[in-house]
C-alpha positions as CSV (number, residue, x, y, z in Angstrom):
1,X,-56.5,-5.6,130.6
2,X,-59.3,-5.8,133.1
3,X,-62.9,-4.7,132.3
4,X,-64.9,-2.4,134.6
5,X,-68.2,-3.6,135.3
6,X,-71.4,-1.2,134.8
7,X,-72.1,0.6,137.8
8,X,-75.6,-0.4,139.1
9,X,-78.0,2.2,139.3
10,X,-77.9,4.2,142.7
11,X,-81.0,3.0,144.4
12,X,-79.7,-0.4,144.1
13,X,-76.6,0.4,145.5
14,X,-78.1,2.1,148.3
15,X,-80.1,-0.8,149.0
16,X,-76.7,-3.1,149.1
17,X,-75.1,-0.6,151.6
18,X,-78.2,-0.4,153.8
19,X,-77.9,-4.2,154.2
20,X,-74.4,-3.9,155.4
21,X,-75.7,-1.5,157.8
22,X,-78.3,-3.6,159.4
23,X,-76.1,-4.9,162.2
24,X,-75.3,-1.1,163.5
25,X,-77.7,-0.8,166.6
26,X,-76.9,3.0,167.5
27,X,-78.3,4.5,164.3
28,X,-82.3,4.9,163.4
29,X,-83.3,3.5,160.3
30,X,-83.0,7.1,158.8
31,X,-79.8,7.6,159.5
32,X,-78.8,4.4,158.1
33,X,-80.5,5.4,154.8
34,X,-78.9,8.4,154.6
35,X,-75.5,6.8,155.3
36,X,-76.1,4.0,152.7
37,X,-77.3,6.5,150.3
38,X,-74.1,9.0,150.5
39,X,-71.8,5.9,150.4
40,X,-73.4,4.3,147.2
41,X,-73.5,7.2,145.3
42,X,-70.6,8.6,142.9
43,X,-69.1,12.2,143.5
44,X,-71.3,13.6,140.8
45,X,-74.2,11.9,142.0
46,X,-73.8,13.3,145.6
47,X,-73.6,16.4,144.1
48,X,-76.9,16.2,142.4
49,X,-78.3,15.2,145.8
50,X,-77.2,18.3,147.4
51,X,-78.3,20.7,145.0
52,X,-81.5,19.0,145.0
53,X,-81.6,19.4,148.7
54,X,-80.7,23.3,148.7
55,X,-83.3,23.8,145.9
56,X,-86.0,22.3,148.0
57,X,-85.3,24.6,150.8
58,X,-84.7,27.9,148.8
59,X,-88.1,27.6,146.5
60,X,-89.9,31.0,146.9
61,X,-93.4,29.5,146.3
62,X,-93.6,27.9,150.2
63,X,-91.2,29.9,151.9
64,X,-92.6,33.6,151.9
65,X,-93.9,34.9,154.9
66,X,-97.6,36.0,155.1
67,X,-98.7,39.0,156.6
């Protein structure tokens, strides 16, 4: 039976994916990093990233309108 290798940490996997995207000229560095992070993440990690992003914009401390 084949053994499954241990999954590398997300930053390491994203760095490897980013190295693959270096040759794509029509993407900015920020876009390449975002795509690399999305492709390297597992579905559970991707869900956590989305939830953290939503919570960042829904925080009530900085979003209240001042009169």
